[in-house]
C-alpha positions in Angstrom: -4.0 15.6 -20.7 -3.8 15.3 -16.9 -4.0 11.8 -15.3 -7.4 11.0 -14.0 -6.2 8.8 -11.1 -3.2 8.3 -8.9 -2.8 4.9 -10.5 -2.7 6.4 -14.0 -0.1 8.9 -12.7 2.1 6.0 -11.6 1.5 4.2 -14.9 3.0 7.2 -16.6 5.9 7.3 -14.2 6.6 3.6 -14.9 6.5 4.4 -18.6 9.2 7.1 -18.1 7.3 10.3 -17.3 8.9 12.8 -14.9 7.5 11.9 -11.4 7.3 15.5 -10.2 5.4 16.7 -13.2 3.1 13.6 -13.3 2.3 14.0 -9.6 1.6 17.8 -10.0 -0.8 17.1 -12.9 -2.6 14.5 -10.8 -2.9 17.0 -7.9 -4.5 19.5 -10.2 -7.0 16.8 -11.2 -7.7 15.9 -7.6 -8.1 19.4 -6.4 -10.5 20.3 -9.3 -12.6 17.2 -8.7 -16.0 18.5 -7.4 -17.3 15.8 -5.1 -16.0 13.7 -2.2 -16.9 10.4 -3.9 -15.2 11.5 -7.2 -12.1 12.4 -5.2 -12.1 9.0 -3.6 -12.4 7.5 -7.0 -9.1 9.2 -8.0 -7.4 7.2 -5.2 -9.2 3.9 -5.2 -7.2 1.9 -7.7 -3.8 0.8 -6.5 -0.9 2.4 -8.4 1.7 0.0 -9.9 5.0 -0.3 -8.1 7.8 1.6 -9.8 10.7 -0.3 -8.4 11.9 2.9 -6.7 11.0 2.4 -3.0 10.7 6.1 -2.3 8.2 6.6 -5.1 6.2 3.5 -4.0 6.0 4.8 -0.4 5.1 8.2 -1.7 2.0 6.9 -3.4 0.8 5.5 -0.1 1.5 8.8 1.7 -0.2 10.9 -1.0 -3.3 8.7 -0.9 -3.6 8.8 2.9 -2.8 12.5 3.2 -5.3 13.6 0.6 -8.0 11.3 2.0 -7.5 12.7 5.5 -7.1 16.4 4.4 -10.3 16.2 2.4 -12.2 14.0 4.9 -12.9 11.3 2.4 -15.1 8.4 3.6 -12.2 6.0 3.5 -8.5 5.6 2.8 -7.7 3.0 0.1 -6.4 -0.2 1.8 -3.5 -0.5 -0.6 -2.0 2.7 0.9 -1.1 0.6 4.0 0.6 -2.3 2.3 4.2 -2.9 3.5 5.8 -1.8 0.2 4.2 1.6 0.8 6.7 2.2 3.7 10.4 2.9 3.6 13.0 1.2 5.8 15.3 4.2 5.8 14.5 7.9 6.1 14.1 10.0 2.9 14.4 13.7 3.3 12.8 15.2 0.2 14.8 18.5 0.1 17.6 19.0 -2.4 19.4 20.8 0.4 21.4 18.2 2.3 22.2 19.8 5.6 21.6 18.8 9.2 19.4 21.8 9.7 17.2 21.0 6.7 16.9 17.4 7.8 15.9 18.5 11.3 13.3 20.9 9.9 11.8 18.3 7.6 11.7 15.7 10.4 9.9 18.1 12.6 7.4 19.5 10.0 6.5 16.4 8.1 2.8 15.4 8.3 2.1 12.1 10.0 1.0 10.4 6.8 4.5 11.0 5.4 6.6 10.6 8.6 5.0 7.2 9.4 6.4 6.0 6.1 9.9 7.5 6.8 9.3 10.3 4.3 10.3 13.7 5.7 9.0 16.7 3.8 7.6 20.2 4.4 4.5 20.9 6.4 2.1 21.1 3.4 3.8 18.8 0.9 1.1 18.7 -1.8 0.5 22.4 -2.2 -0.9 23.7 -5.4 -2.6 26.9 -6.3 -5.9 25.0 -6.7 -6.0 23.0 -3.4 -9.2 24.6 -2.2 -8.1 24.1 1.5 -8.5 27.2 3.7 -5.3 28.6 5.1 -4.9 28.5 8.8 
């Protein structure tokens, strides 16, 4: 069963679930949620801290990014807490090269880059996102 909220996703991660899989399952839930208010409800409750700074910052980036992409009425305030930001850059690719780091730094959405997380242009892509392609 997919997690119903980002907080539940992080509870699963803290309990030992694979973070990539748990986040993908949450994204499916979010993208299939039919209304703006219901989508906001999936982000409202603060996820627990994992002890892994990159995952804790990622939660803030995910919440802010989804709220902006889907024009939700607000962004949860917990997403802007200091522990939701990294002190050092994290380039999310498994390819460790200067070229890849440069690409990720250039293409990363502001919600991620402001937290020192550098990723691809559309980091939360799923088949069900519902966003129109540009």
